[in-house]
C-alpha positions in Angstrom: 55.8 54.8 2.3 56.5 53.1 5.7 59.8 53.7 7.5 61.2 51.3 10.1 61.8 53.3 13.3 62.6 50.7 16.0 62.8 47.1 17.0 61.8 46.2 20.6 63.3 43.5 22.8 62.5 42.8 26.4 65.4 42.8 28.8 65.8 41.6 32.4 68.7 43.7 33.6 68.5 47.2 32.0 72.0 48.5 33.1 73.7 45.3 31.8 71.9 45.7 28.5 72.7 49.3 28.2 76.4 48.6 28.9 76.4 45.7 26.3 74.9 47.8 23.4 77.0 50.8 24.2 80.3 48.9 24.3 79.4 46.5 21.5 77.8 48.8 19.0 78.3 52.4 20.3 74.5 52.7 20.9 73.6 55.3 23.4 70.2 56.4 24.9 68.3 58.6 22.4 65.0 58.7 24.4 63.8 57.2 27.6 60.4 56.8 29.2 60.1 55.7 32.7 56.9 54.5 34.3 56.2 52.8 37.7 56.1 49.3 36.3 58.3 49.5 33.1 60.8 51.6 31.2 61.2 52.1 27.5 64.8 53.0 26.5 65.5 53.8 22.8 69.1 53.3 21.6 70.9 54.6 18.5 74.2 55.8 17.2 75.1 58.2 14.5 75.0 55.7 11.7 71.6 54.2 12.7 68.4 55.1 10.9 66.4 53.0 13.3 66.5 52.4 17.0 66.5 49.4 19.3 63.9 49.8 22.1 64.8 48.0 25.3 61.7 47.3 27.3 62.4 46.7 30.9 59.5 45.3 33.1 60.5 46.2 36.6 60.4 43.4 39.1 60.4 40.5 36.6 62.5 37.7 38.0 62.3 35.1 35.3 64.2 35.3 31.9 62.1 35.9 28.8 61.5 33.1 26.3 62.5 33.9 22.8 60.2 31.2 21.3 60.9 29.6 18.0 60.1 32.6 15.9 62.7 35.1 16.9 65.8 35.2 14.5 68.2 38.0 15.0 68.9 41.7 14.7 71.8 42.7 12.3 74.4 45.4 12.5 76.7 46.4 9.7 80.5 47.2 10.2 83.4 48.2 8.0 85.6 45.3 9.1 84.0 42.2 10.6 87.3 40.5 11.5 88.5 43.6 13.4 85.1 44.2 15.0 85.1 40.6 16.2 88.6 41.0 17.7 87.6 44.3 19.4 84.6 42.5 21.1 86.9 39.7 22.3 89.3 42.3 23.6 86.3 43.7 25.6 85.7 40.2 27.2 82.8 39.4 25.0 82.3 36.0 23.2 81.3 36.4 19.5 81.0 33.3 17.4 83.5 32.5 14.7 83.8 34.7 11.6 82.0 33.1 8.6 81.6 33.8 4.9 79.0 33.1 2.2 80.2 32.7 -1.4 78.2 32.1 -4.5 78.9 29.3 -7.0 81.6 31.3 -8.7 83.4 31.7 -5.4 82.5 35.4 -5.2 82.2 36.8 -1.6 78.6 37.5 -0.8 78.8 38.2 3.0 81.4 38.1 5.8 79.8 37.9 9.3 79.6 36.6 12.8 77.0 36.3 15.5 77.1 37.4 19.1 74.4 37.2 21.9 73.4 40.1 24.2 73.0 39.6 27.9 69.4 38.3 27.5 70.4 35.7 24.8 69.2 37.7 21.7 71.2 36.8 18.7 72.8 39.6 16.8 74.4 39.2 13.4 77.4 41.5 12.6 77.9 41.8 8.9 80.7 43.5 7.1 79.6 46.3 4.7 79.7 44.7 1.4 77.3 44.1 -1.5 73.7 44.1 -0.2 74.8 44.7 3.4 75.3 48.5 3.7 
């Protein structure tokens, strides 16, 4: 069986990205490989089964294009409303809290989106139903 171990994104300002993921999601450096032209930095926290790999190509001046294929990375939290407020209190700008309901009015998901310093979309879902 295959196991998801990491998702990689390219970042332009490594210290800024490290600060964002640590403050927003309590992700710390689990492993780091530094080479003359690039660095690979793997982030995780105690709840994560997989890592986010930040790839920093040293000396790149222009921002990366996300194209039209990238969607988002998702994180799961106990209280989406409280987490959104915590991020606002840190000076971040998460989008509005939203909910999905089925035809019977039953809650399917409570979530919001935020963007990291490189513009990658991140969905923050409340632990509920399928989203654990």
